[in-house]
N, C-alpha and C positions, 0 to 999 in steps of 0.2 A: 504384185503388177508386172505383164510381161507386155512385150514389142507387142505391138497390131501389126494389121495388113500381112497377115500368109498370104495372102493369095500370090502376094510381090515375089514372095522365093521360085526362082527357077525351079523346072520339073528337075526329078532326081533320076530322070533316063538320061540326062547330057551328060558330058563325061566332068569331071575337074576341072579341067581346063577350061571349057568353056563357060564353067558355073563363076569363076573368078571375075568374068567380064561382066556376066548376065546376072547375077541375083543381085538382090539387094536396090534394083533399079526403081523411079515413080514408077508410077501407073501410066499406059500410052495415053495419052490423050491429045489433043490436037491443040498447038502451041506449047504445049511443056516441057517444062527445062528435061533435061535426057540424064543430067546426074542429080542426084539428091541436095536439094536446097542446106544451104548451113542456118542451122539453127541457133543462133545466139541471145537466149532468154536465158532467168535463170528462178523465173516464176509465169503461172499463167491463168489466165480470167477462167477465176473459177469461180460459182455459186449454189450454195447448198450442198447437198452431198455429190461428191464426183462419182462417174460413172467407171468401171472395171479398167478401162483404157484413156481415160480422161488424163492428159497431162497439166498437172499444178503447183510442182515444185520440183525442179530438177533434178534434188539429190535421189527422188524417187524413183524419177522417167524423166526424158525428155524425149522427142522426136530425134533427134542432133546424132541418137543414141541406134537409131531402129536399122536405117539403112547394112551398116555394117553389122550391126547383129543377126541380123537375116541375111545374110549373104554369108557368114562365117558358120552358121547353124546350118546352111545349105549346104554347104562344102563339106562338114564332119555327118552328113546326114543322119542330124541329131532332128528329133519330132518337135522338138521346141529350140528357140531362138538363143544366140548366145547371151550370153550376159559380157559388157563388155566394161573393166573396173581401169583403175588407176596404175594398177602395175602389174608385170606379169606377177612379182611376188603376192600383190591383194590377191589376186585367182588363188595362189598355191593356198595363201591364208585362208582364203572363203572355201577350199577346197577339204581343206584340215580340220574347217571348223565341224566337217560332220563326224570327227571321233570324239566322243563324250570325254568327260572330266571319268581320269580313273581308266580309260578304255586303253588299247591297242592299236599300234600299228605298223605294217609292217612295209620296209621303205630300204630302196638298195643301196648297197651301202656306197657304191656310185652313183651320186647325180647329185644336182646345181647342189654346191655349195651350202646359198642359203636358204634352202629347203632342208638340209640336214639341222643347219643354222636354227630353224624354227621349229622343229622338230625336237629337237632338245629346249627351245622355251619353252613346248609345252608337257616335258617331263617335269621342268620345274614347276611352272603355273601351276600346270591342272591336272598332275601326276599323271600322264598319257606313259603308257608304257613301250616304247619303242625295241623294235629284232630288227635289226642292219641282216640284210642277205644280198647273194650275188644273184641279182636277177637274175641272171642265164642258168642258174640251174636249178629246172623247173621244180624235182621233187624237195629238195631242201625249201624253197618257196615254201610248196604248200603246205610243207610238215610246219615250218612257224606261222604262218596262215591258221592252219587248225589249231595250234597249241598242243603243250599236252601240262598232266597235273590239275595244278589247279587254274592252268590259264586254259581261258573259255577259246572261242576262235576269237581271230582278229577283229577290229571293226570296220578297218580299212585296210586295203593293199595298194602299194604308191609304186606305180611305173614307170620307169622311163625305159624308152625302148628306140633309138638305141641310144644307150647312157652318157652323161655332161660328166666328167670329159672322157671316158674308156672307152664306149663305141660299142659296148656289149650289146645282144640280143636277144629280147625276152621271146619266148614264145607265149605270147598274146592269149592266144584262144585258150591253149591246157590253162594259164593260169584263169582267166574269168571263169571258165566253169569252174575249177576246182575251187576254187574262193567261193564261187558262188551256192555251188555245195556245203559250204562250212557256213553257211550266212553273211559270205561277208564284201564289204561293195569293194569296187574296182576303178579305182581313179588312175587317169594316163597323162601325163605330161607328154603333149604333140609336140612341143617348140619343133625340136629337131628334123622331125619326120616330115611336120605340115599336112594338113590334109591331101596334097599332093600326091605325098608319098604312101601315107599311111591313114588309116580312117577307126581309131579305135570301137568306134560303137558300134559298126559291121560287125566286129569281137564280141558284141555284147559287155563290152564297159559301159558305167554307170556313170563316169563323168570324166571330163575331159580338158584339160586345160594350157593355157598356150601364153609366151612369153609376146605377146604384139608387137614388144619392139624389135621383137628379132625378123623372122622370115618372112612374116604377113606385113607387116609396113612397109619395110624392107631397105629401108636409105637410112637408117641411124641417127632419126631426125625426130622422133618420140618416144616416150615411156608410156607404154598399156599391154593390161593382160585381160585375158578374156576365161571365162567358164563355164562351161555348158552340163548340161544336165538329160538324160532321154527321159528321166521320169518329170514328171510334172510337180511331185510333191518336192524332191529332190531339187529341182528348178526352184520354189519358191522359197527352199531356206536357203541357197545362194542369194537368192533376190533380197531375202530378208536382211543376211550378214553386209552386204552390199551397200542397203540403204542405212542400216542401223550402225555401220561402223565408218560412213563416209567415204568409202572407198571407192569412188567415181573418175572418170573420165572428161577431160574436158573437152566441150563439141571441136573444136579445131583439131585437136587430135586424133579424134575418131574419123574427124573428114579426112585427112592426109594420108589412117590408116586404109581408109576405104578404096583411096585414089592409088597405094602403093599395094594393095590385096590384085588392083585391074591385071598388073602384070608378073602375076605368082610366079604363075605358069612359065612361061618364058624363063623368068630368073630359075628358077630351079632346075630347068632342064639345062641352061646354060653351067652352071655353077657343079649339077652332080655330074655332067659330062667332066669339066674341069678337073673337078676333085679324084675322079676317077683316074683318067690319066696322069695327073702329078703321083697320085700314090702309087702305081705302078712304077714310073721312075725312080719314087723316092727310093723303093722298096731295091730296087737294081745298084743305088750308089753305095760306095765303098764308104761317104763318113757316114752312114745312117744305120743305129744299129736294130730299129725294128720301126713297122709303120702299121697302126690300125685303123682300116677302111670297111667297112661289112662287102663294099665290091671286089676284095682282091678274094681270088679261089680260095685265097689257102687262112683265109683272115676266121676266127672262131667261129662271128655270128654271119658265113657268108651263107650256106645253106639256109639257116633257118631265114637270112632276110630274103634270099630267093622265092620262099616261097610265099611271106607272110606280107611285103612292100612290094612296091610298083616302082623300084630305085632304092638307091642305097644313101642317100644323103652327098651333102658336101662338109663333110667334116672330117678332118684327118687328126690322126693323130700322129705323132712322130717324133721320136728317140734318138737325137745324133750322139754318134759317139766323142766322148769327152765327158759325159756328165751332166749337170746342171750348169757348169763354168760355162760350156761349150754350147750350151742350151740358151743362154745368156747372149752368146757372141753372137749366134747366129740371128737371136732377136733383134742386137745393135746394129748386125748387118747388113738385113733387105732394106732397100731404098722404094719399092714398090710395094710389098707387102706392109700395112700399118702394124705399128706394135700395141696393141689397146685390146681390153675387153668386149664382152659383147663381140656377137654374132649375126650373121644371117643377114648381113647389107650385101650394097652391090659390091663397096671392096671387100680386098681380102685381108683377114688378120691374124694376127698370131698374137699366143705366148704362152710362158712358162706356167703352168698350173698351178704347180705349188710355190709360188712365189707369193701365196695367198695362205697365210696362216691357218684359215679357216677350211681350206682343201679337207677332202679326205687322206689320211695318212696313208692309205694302201696306194695312191695314186703314184707312179715313179718321180720322181724328183727334177728327173731330165726332159717329162713328159710334155711336148708344147703342142696348142692346140690349134689346127689351124683353120680358120673359117673361109672356105673357097668363095670368092666374088664372082664377078661377071666379066672380069676383065680378056684380057688374050690369053689364052692358055700359056703359045709361046715365051709371053713375057715373062709372068708370073713362075715360070720356069726357068729360066735364066736367072731370074733375081734369086729365085732357092738355088739354083747349082753354084751361082758364084759363092756366096754366101758358105755353103757346106765346102766349095774349095777352101776357101781363108781361112776355115778352123782350122 
């Protein structure tokens, strides 16, 4: 079952910054509410055989999801509405379920650490063969997709761009075209970029996932995910996964996420501008070894990001002088920045990623991932600079 009322999706000719405000609104009738109604019901009146768009039981479908699903589908320029799930990992698991037992999965060596862990679990449980690649090396990625010897083409290519936490930028159109030539599906985790910065379906991707917890909801107060598929058959498979696994979202959390979505364009604009300014200043600081941010002209992903994205995102990779101990000391020294995992909220956060044993071993021990929020950039800089000067 898919979300009904596709006519409520705003026309695709308007800009994404308008869509975040206008998409997923109720029909315009005299006296109607401006915002969608919060539907709190686990079951619905049903007699006989329900129609294809008739709600019956909230694990299968509920009107509480539809407005958000329609809005995100419109933002991603997807012909199908999104499917909201209980967490970002639920969305990732749904997408990875498209790899059959014994199949092949090509995965970035640097991506969300729990995605890497889930792929390893698939290997243990169902014999999925996983090949890790440098997603920025297009030729190497496509060679892995095509396979060699007894290995046939991969069943799924998983893309993060920019990657978490190394901020590598993939040549998404080239990867999609090459993967499709090999008969391989392409799934893109678009959490870092958001549909304001990058829309993978415009490059031919088959599946897109989001951790709605991050930028889309934007206030660090809900845990949600979403999966989208351009093809109706793939959409149906993802919907069946959500239903059979009970990977569903609570109505109030989805309502909060839609409310957060309304300010996405403003939050992304502010955070991106601040991130680029902070990255420039950090690059010049004597206590900094290296900075990764696609907006910096000498960043390895700058040229590609400038060509493929509508911005550079608001995540910074920072390596201070003094190794992991100095990185930990900086986290302890800041007062405005919040030492915390996750990202994409209105507040600025930072953490040393290798504090997690499950992080990729090729991520430097001293790498700090900074998620820039919407505070005044001068206050953010003063806090960072004071902490760096104290090292």
